[in-house]
C-alpha positions in Angstrom: 113.9 57.4 -44.2 112.6 53.8 -44.4 115.8 52.5 -43.0 115.6 54.8 -40.1 112.1 53.7 -39.4 113.2 50.0 -39.6 116.0 50.5 -37.1 113.7 52.4 -34.7 111.2 49.6 -34.8 113.8 46.8 -34.3 115.6 48.3 -31.3 112.5 48.3 -29.0 111.8 44.7 -30.0 115.3 43.6 -29.1 115.1 45.5 -25.8 111.8 43.7 -25.0 113.3 40.4 -25.9 116.4 41.0 -23.7 114.2 41.9 -20.7 111.8 38.9 -21.1 111.6 36.8 -18.0 113.9 33.7 -17.9 112.5 30.4 -16.7 114.9 28.7 -14.3 114.3 25.6 -12.3 115.9 24.6 -9.0 117.5 21.2 -9.5 118.9 20.7 -6.0 120.2 22.1 -2.8 123.5 21.2 -1.1 125.0 22.4 2.1 128.1 21.7 4.1 129.6 22.8 7.4 133.1 24.3 7.5 134.7 24.2 11.0 137.1 27.1 11.4 139.6 26.3 14.2 143.4 26.3 14.8 143.9 23.7 12.0 144.0 26.6 9.6 147.0 28.0 11.6 149.2 25.0 11.1 150.2 25.9 7.6 150.0 29.7 7.3 150.4 31.5 4.1 153.7 33.3 4.5 152.9 36.0 2.0 149.6 36.8 3.6 151.1 36.7 7.1 153.8 39.1 6.1 151.3 41.4 4.5 149.0 41.7 7.6 151.9 41.8 10.1 152.1 45.7 10.3 148.3 45.9 10.6 148.3 43.2 13.3 150.9 45.1 15.4 148.7 48.3 15.3 145.6 46.3 16.1 147.3 44.5 19.0 148.7 47.7 20.4 145.1 49.1 20.6 143.1 46.0 21.6 145.7 44.2 23.6 146.2 46.2 26.8 144.9 44.4 29.9 142.1 46.2 31.8 141.8 43.7 34.6 141.0 40.1 35.3 137.8 38.1 35.6 137.3 35.2 38.0 135.5 32.8 35.7 133.9 32.5 32.2 130.9 34.8 32.1 128.1 34.8 29.5 124.7 36.3 29.1 121.3 34.6 29.1 117.8 35.2 30.3 116.2 35.6 32.8 119.4 36.3 34.7 123.2 35.8 34.2 126.5 36.7 35.8 127.6 39.0 33.0 124.3 40.9 32.7 124.3 41.3 36.5 127.9 42.7 36.4 127.1 45.3 33.7 124.0 46.5 35.6 126.1 46.8 38.8 128.8 48.7 36.9 126.1 51.4 36.0 125.4 51.8 39.8 129.1 51.9 40.5 129.7 54.6 37.9 126.8 56.8 39.1 128.9 58.3 41.9 131.0 60.2 39.3 127.9 62.0 38.2 126.7 63.0 41.7 123.9 60.4 41.4 122.6 57.8 43.8 120.3 55.5 41.8 118.5 52.7 43.5 118.1 50.6 40.4 119.9 50.0 37.1 118.9 48.1 34.0 121.2 47.0 31.1 119.6 45.4 28.1 120.6 41.8 27.2 120.5 42.7 23.5 123.3 45.2 24.0 125.7 42.7 25.4 127.4 41.3 22.3 130.1 38.9 23.7 131.2 36.8 26.7 134.1 37.1 29.0 136.7 34.4 29.4 138.4 33.6 32.7 141.6 35.5 33.1 142.8 38.7 31.6 140.3 41.1 30.1 141.6 43.4 27.4 140.4 46.6 25.8 139.3 44.4 22.8 137.3 42.2 25.1 135.4 45.2 26.5 134.8 46.6 23.0 133.4 43.2 21.9 131.0 43.3 24.9 129.9 46.9 24.4 130.5 47.8 20.7 127.8 50.5 20.5 127.9 54.2 21.4 125.5 53.7 24.4 126.0 56.1 27.2 125.0 56.1 30.9 122.0 58.2 31.8 119.7 58.8 34.7 115.9 59.3 35.1 113.3 59.5 37.8 110.4 57.1 37.7 107.4 57.0 40.0 106.7 53.6 41.6 103.8 53.1 39.3 106.0 53.6 36.2 108.7 51.5 37.7 106.3 48.6 38.0 105.4 49.2 34.4 109.1 49.0 33.6 109.4 45.7 35.5 106.4 44.3 33.6 108.2 45.2 30.3 111.4 43.6 31.5 109.3 40.5 32.3 107.8 40.5 28.8 111.3 40.2 27.3 112.1 37.2 29.6 114.5 39.3 31.7 117.2 41.9 31.4 120.3 42.9 33.3 119.2 44.4 36.6 121.2 45.6 39.6 121.8 44.1 42.9 118.8 44.4 45.3 116.3 43.7 42.6 113.9 40.8 43.2 111.6 40.0 40.3 109.4 36.9 39.8 108.2 36.4 36.3 106.3 33.7 34.5 107.8 31.6 31.7 105.5 33.4 29.2 106.6 36.9 30.3 104.3 38.1 33.0 105.3 39.9 36.1 104.3 38.1 39.3 106.0 40.2 42.0 108.6 42.9 42.4 110.7 44.1 45.3 113.6 46.5 45.5 116.1 46.3 48.3 113.7 44.2 50.3 110.8 46.6 50.0 107.5 46.6 48.0 107.3 49.2 45.3 105.4 52.3 46.5 103.3 53.6 43.5 103.6 57.2 44.7 107.3 57.2 45.6 109.9 58.5 43.2 112.8 56.2 42.3 116.1 57.3 40.7 117.2 54.9 38.0 120.3 54.6 35.8 120.4 52.9 32.4 121.7 53.6 28.9 120.4 56.3 26.5 119.2 53.6 24.1 116.7 52.4 26.7 115.9 55.9 27.9 114.5 56.4 24.4 112.0 53.6 25.0 113.8 51.0 22.9 113.7 47.2 23.5 110.1 47.5 24.7 111.0 49.6 27.7 108.6 52.4 26.9 108.1 53.2 30.6 111.3 55.3 30.4 109.5 57.7 28.2 107.3 58.7 31.2 110.3 59.5 33.4 111.3 63.0 34.6 114.5 64.8 35.6 116.5 63.1 32.8 120.3 63.4 32.7 121.9 62.1 29.6 125.5 63.3 29.1 126.5 63.1 25.5 130.3 63.2 25.6 132.2 60.1 24.3 133.8 59.4 27.7 130.3 58.5 29.1 130.1 55.5 26.8 129.5 52.3 28.6 132.7 50.7 27.3 134.7 53.3 29.1 132.8 52.8 32.3 133.4 49.1 32.1 137.1 49.6 31.5 137.3 52.1 34.4 135.7 49.5 36.7 138.1 46.8 35.7 141.1 49.2 36.1 140.0 50.2 39.6 139.7 46.6 40.6 143.1 45.8 39.1 144.7 48.7 40.9 143.4 47.2 44.2 144.6 43.7 43.3 141.1 42.4 43.0 139.7 40.0 40.4 136.2 40.9 39.0 133.5 38.4 39.9 129.8 38.2 39.5 127.2 35.4 39.9 123.5 34.6 39.5 121.8 35.7 42.7 118.1 35.2 42.1 117.5 38.8 40.9 115.0 37.5 38.4 113.3 34.2 39.0 110.8 32.2 37.0 107.7 31.2 38.9 106.9 27.5 39.3 
């Protein structure tokens, strides 16, 4: 019995010792920059290349098909950019297939995850730009709530807005003025708007969408923005057209 009591007493002591805090001291910090470029392709590992070859063929067959062409390099930035303009305009373009005629579209900058490079645009390129399961949707906003939305867009420093939008914002995110297709916003008028379901839920500070009415938000996968973008490029390619977009002064910073 005494031996059992001794063992029971020693085990908790050992456990407490093992769990006792250790005292470590940082002696230094080192950092380095590793540039990953085509130098690493000059002497490929043959075994590794052979191993990934079947996977590469499958990946290339999925990601490689060309959807269309783009006229120049496009990137995204605030308050306005060619790529964010293009994506907002594609939402307007796609609306006809839903029997809708929106007067305004907004595509969030945060949802655009890659640039476009001049030349061919592949399925993989489109997937890089729109990797999320965001889908097109429609909502009606009063002019009062539309102005509220414009103020929220100003507060983020700018988002992707469709052609015909004229916003003036301050560098610190205040709305100075807003016009749509050359007209002042009528607080009592109803405006049909298209966007993505992520924003319709009030995300990215665009809570004005929560006050909208007559919401249409199709949930099927083919309503995903990546498919709308691909369809747009395919249509342009079928017509022999190269996709283009530019900064037009849709969102300007006040002086």
